[in-house]
C-alpha positions in Angstrom: 69.3 104.4 156.3 70.1 107.8 154.6 71.8 110.7 156.5 69.5 113.1 154.6 66.1 114.3 155.6 63.1 114.6 153.4 63.5 118.3 152.5 67.2 117.8 151.7 66.3 114.9 149.4 63.6 116.9 147.6 66.0 119.9 147.1 68.8 117.7 145.8 66.5 116.1 143.2 65.3 119.5 142.1 68.7 121.2 141.7 70.1 118.3 139.8 67.1 118.0 137.5 67.9 121.5 136.0 71.7 121.5 136.2 73.7 121.5 133.0 77.2 121.2 134.7 78.9 120.2 137.9 81.2 122.5 139.8 83.1 120.9 142.6 84.6 123.3 145.2 86.8 121.8 147.9 88.8 122.8 151.0 91.0 120.9 153.4 88.0 118.9 154.7 87.9 117.0 151.4 91.0 115.1 152.5 89.9 113.9 156.0 88.5 110.6 154.7 91.8 110.0 153.0 93.5 110.3 156.4 95.0 113.8 155.7 95.2 116.2 158.6 92.9 119.3 158.8 94.9 122.1 160.4 91.8 123.5 162.2 93.5 125.9 164.7 96.9 125.7 166.2 96.2 122.6 168.3 95.5 120.5 165.3 98.7 121.5 163.6 100.8 121.2 166.7 99.5 117.7 167.3 100.7 116.8 163.8 104.0 118.7 164.3 104.9 118.7 168.0 108.2 120.6 167.4 106.2 123.6 166.0 104.0 123.4 169.1 107.0 123.4 171.4 108.3 126.5 169.7 104.8 128.0 169.6 105.0 128.5 165.8 101.5 128.9 164.4 100.4 128.1 160.8 100.6 131.7 159.6 104.2 131.8 160.7 105.4 128.5 159.2 103.3 128.9 156.0 105.1 132.1 155.3 108.1 133.0 153.0 109.8 134.5 156.0 110.1 131.0 157.5 112.2 130.0 154.4 114.4 133.0 154.9 114.8 132.6 158.7 114.6 128.9 159.4 114.9 127.1 156.0 115.4 123.6 157.5 112.3 124.0 159.6 110.2 125.4 156.8 111.3 122.7 154.5 110.8 120.1 157.2 107.1 121.2 157.4 106.5 121.3 153.7 108.7 118.4 152.9 106.8 116.2 155.3 103.5 117.3 153.7 104.9 116.6 150.2 105.9 113.1 151.3 102.5 112.6 152.9 100.5 113.7 149.8 102.6 111.5 147.6 101.8 108.4 149.8 98.1 109.2 150.3 95.4 107.4 148.2 92.4 109.6 147.5 89.3 108.2 149.3 86.3 106.7 147.4 84.5 110.0 147.4 86.7 111.3 144.6 85.6 108.3 142.4 82.0 108.9 143.4 82.2 112.5 142.2 83.6 111.2 138.8 80.7 108.7 138.7 78.2 111.4 139.4 79.5 113.6 136.6 79.6 110.7 134.1 76.3 109.1 135.0 74.4 112.4 134.7 76.5 113.6 131.8 77.4 116.8 133.6 80.7 118.3 132.6 82.7 119.1 135.7 85.3 121.6 136.9 87.2 121.6 140.2 87.9 124.8 142.3 90.1 123.9 145.3 92.2 125.7 147.9 94.0 122.4 148.5 97.7 122.2 147.4 97.9 118.4 147.7 97.2 117.4 144.1 94.7 114.7 145.2 92.2 115.5 142.5 94.8 114.9 139.8 95.9 111.8 141.6 92.3 110.6 141.5 92.2 110.9 137.8 90.5 114.3 137.3 91.6 116.2 134.2 94.5 118.6 135.0 93.0 121.2 132.6 89.7 121.2 134.6 91.2 122.0 138.0 91.8 125.5 139.5 94.1 125.4 142.5 93.6 128.9 144.0 96.5 128.6 146.4 98.9 126.8 144.1 100.4 123.3 144.4 103.0 121.7 146.6 104.1 119.6 143.6 105.6 122.7 141.9 108.5 124.8 143.1 109.9 128.3 142.5 112.9 130.3 143.5 112.7 132.0 146.9 114.2 135.1 145.5 112.2 134.9 142.2 115.4 135.1 140.2 113.5 133.9 137.2 109.8 134.0 136.6 109.8 130.2 136.2 108.0 127.3 138.0 109.2 123.7 137.9 107.9 120.4 139.2 109.0 118.9 142.5 109.1 115.3 141.3 112.9 115.1 141.5 113.2 116.0 145.2 112.9 113.2 147.7 112.3 114.5 151.2 114.3 113.2 154.1 112.7 114.6 157.3 113.7 114.4 160.9 110.1 114.3 162.1 111.0 114.7 165.8 112.6 118.1 165.0 110.5 118.9 162.0 113.6 119.5 160.0 114.8 118.8 156.5 117.9 116.5 156.4 120.6 117.0 153.9 120.9 119.5 151.1 117.9 121.8 150.8 116.0 122.1 147.5 117.8 124.5 145.1 116.7 126.8 142.3 118.1 125.3 139.1 118.7 128.8 137.7 120.6 130.6 140.5 121.4 127.7 142.9 119.6 129.6 145.7 116.9 128.2 147.9 113.8 126.9 146.3 110.3 127.0 147.9 106.9 125.5 147.1 104.8 127.3 144.5 102.1 128.0 147.1 100.5 131.2 148.0 101.5 131.7 151.6 100.8 134.4 154.2 102.5 137.7 153.6 103.6 136.4 150.3 104.6 139.1 147.7 106.8 136.9 145.5 104.5 134.0 144.6 104.7 133.2 140.9 101.1 133.0 139.9 101.3 132.4 136.1 100.4 128.7 136.5 97.4 129.8 138.6 96.5 132.4 136.1 96.3 129.8 133.3 94.0 127.6 135.5 91.9 130.7 136.2 91.5 131.3 132.4 90.4 127.7 132.0 87.8 128.1 134.7 86.4 131.3 133.2 86.1 129.7 129.7 84.3 126.7 131.3 81.9 129.0 133.2 80.9 130.8 130.0 79.7 127.5 128.5 77.1 126.6 131.1 74.1 128.5 132.5 73.0 126.3 135.4 75.9 124.6 137.2 75.2 122.8 140.4 77.9 123.4 143.0 79.0 120.8 145.5 81.2 122.4 148.1 83.2 120.0 150.3 85.1 120.7 153.5 85.7 124.5 153.0 86.2 126.5 156.1 85.6 130.0 157.2 89.1 131.0 158.4 90.1 131.7 154.7 86.7 131.7 153.0 87.9 131.9 149.3 86.2 128.6 148.4 83.0 129.4 150.3 82.7 132.9 148.8 83.2 131.5 145.3 80.6 128.7 145.5 77.9 130.7 147.3 77.6 132.8 144.1 75.7 129.9 142.6 73.0 129.5 145.3 70.4 128.1 145.4 72.0 125.4 143.1 74.5 124.9 145.9 75.2 122.0 148.3 77.6 122.5 151.3 79.2 119.5 152.8 80.8 120.3 156.1 80.5 118.5 159.5 81.2 121.7 161.5 80.9 124.9 159.5 77.7 124.0 157.7 75.7 127.3 158.0 74.3 128.8 154.8 73.9 132.3 153.7 70.5 131.3 152.3 68.0 128.6 153.4 67.3 127.9 149.7 70.6 126.1 149.4 71.4 122.6 150.9 73.6 121.9 153.9 74.8 118.4 154.7 76.6 118.4 158.1 78.8 115.3 157.5 82.2 114.4 156.2 82.9 114.2 152.4 82.6 110.5 151.7 79.2 109.7 153.4 77.7 112.9 152.1 78.7 112.3 148.5 77.5 108.7 148.8 74.1 110.0 150.1 73.8 112.3 147.1 74.4 109.5 144.7 71.9 107.3 146.6 69.2 110.0 146.3 69.9 110.3 142.5 69.9 106.4 142.2 73.4 106.3 140.8 
């Protein structure tokens, strides 16, 4: 039994019949079916990190360069645990279904995501066809930006006191000045984020967009609190599908809304298209 109604099925068939490319836009909700947390409000984050809740530290305070200056072990405890989690996580089947959708219909794809977890790369999507608008936890930079350089985080092995949400041992260092390193992620109140990796990805996206006139957008799990992903994808309506179990409202009724999690919704699209 499909989760889609008749009008949704009809619209999906119509938009795919005229599409010449597939643009996948994704927020934190994309990772839910992989078991990753969705920090929807402070309660969700504090449930995952009780020490932050005990100290009443909200997401905007810990996801902030000031946290690395003021409480570096706590900041790296939070980000180090996330790095550890993302490394261990296996992307859910929905990632492979999106690749199957692109391949079966011969629709060239590009990924636009606010996620910093690297799960699209881990699932086998082309690194050169991914735009991470907020950066990546798998890359580091100097907290003081002593050099305009970014390096991979593969050498650091987090050891976290999960009860205290603290990094144990020597904190990650900048290889150029031996000062404190931080993730190459765009944080709140962040004036020192090194964006040249992001800039190259943006150029790749812009070149890709110039090649195709009728891309179909599938937006997955993008919220309204920071609407970067939603604002980008809505430009392509009505060739636009929003997958979101909670924030599924659309700016236009010509687009398609599927109020479900990523995996069942992606599977339903493939079923409609008989893939």
